[in-house]
N, C-alpha and C positions, 0 to 999 in steps of 0.2 A: 504494500500500500504506500503510495507516494504522497499521501495526504498528511501534512504536518499539523501541529496543534491549531494554528489559525484556520486551516482548512476544515478541521473537525468542528470547531466552534461555529463556523459559518455554514454548516450544513443546511439550515433552514433557508438561508439566502440562496444558496446554490439550488436547492429544490424549487424555489420560486422561479428562478431564472430558467431552470431546465423545463419547467412547465410551460414556458413561453417559447420553447424551441432553442434554448441556449445549449452550449456545449461546455463540458468540463475538460479542460486541456491541462496536461501535466508536462513539465520540462524536467527530464531526468537530471539528477544532481542538484536540483534547486530546492529551496525552502522559501517561505514567505519573504524573508529578508533579502533574498536575491533579486527581488523585483524593484530594487532601488539602486542607486549608484555606488553603494558601498563596495561592491565587488570590484570596482575599478581602482580602488585605493587599498593596496595590500596591508598597509598599517592598520587601517580600519577593519578590513575584512577579517583579519585574524582575531579581532576582539568581539565581533558581533555575532558570531556563530552562523556563518553562511554555509550553504551546501557546497558540494565539491566542484560544481561547474565553474569554468573560467569566467571571470567578470566580463571580459570583452565579448566572449561568445554569448553569454546571457544577454548582454545589451543588444547584440546583433539580432538575436532571436526575437526579443521583445519588440525592438524597433520595427523589424520587418513584419511581424505578425499583427501588431497593432495598426500599422499603416495599411496592411491588406484588409483588416477588419473594417477600418474606417472607409477605405475605398469602396468596399462592398456595401456598407450600411449607410453611408452618407452620400457618396458620389454615385451610387447605384451601379458600380462595376459588376461584372459577372461573379457569381458565388465561387466559380472555379478559381478565381484569383486568390481567394482566401485559402482554399484547399491546396493550391500550388505553394503558397507561402509555408503552410504547415509541413508539406512534404519535403521541403528543402532541408529540414533539420531532423536528423534521426533521433535527437533527444526529445522531440515533441511527440506526445501521444494523446489521442483523444480518448478520454476515459469513458465518456458517454455523451 
């Protein structure tokens, strides 16, 4: 199970979003704290308990997938653009 403590506490929120057609996506080697810039600064990263994924790699994945998500949901690009972004990263898996 790749769900950390934050993920477990947010189950109700996830279930609400999932009921509206959302997806639960996991990035291997990450925990909740990896979704901020701390991974880019090794001195900080060693103190805040990040997952094992490289900070630059995590930033690339988040930037690319968020951009694709917004392109699909705001600019109305094809949904395949988001799927393509997810498939570029073997660390990314769709949980449900």
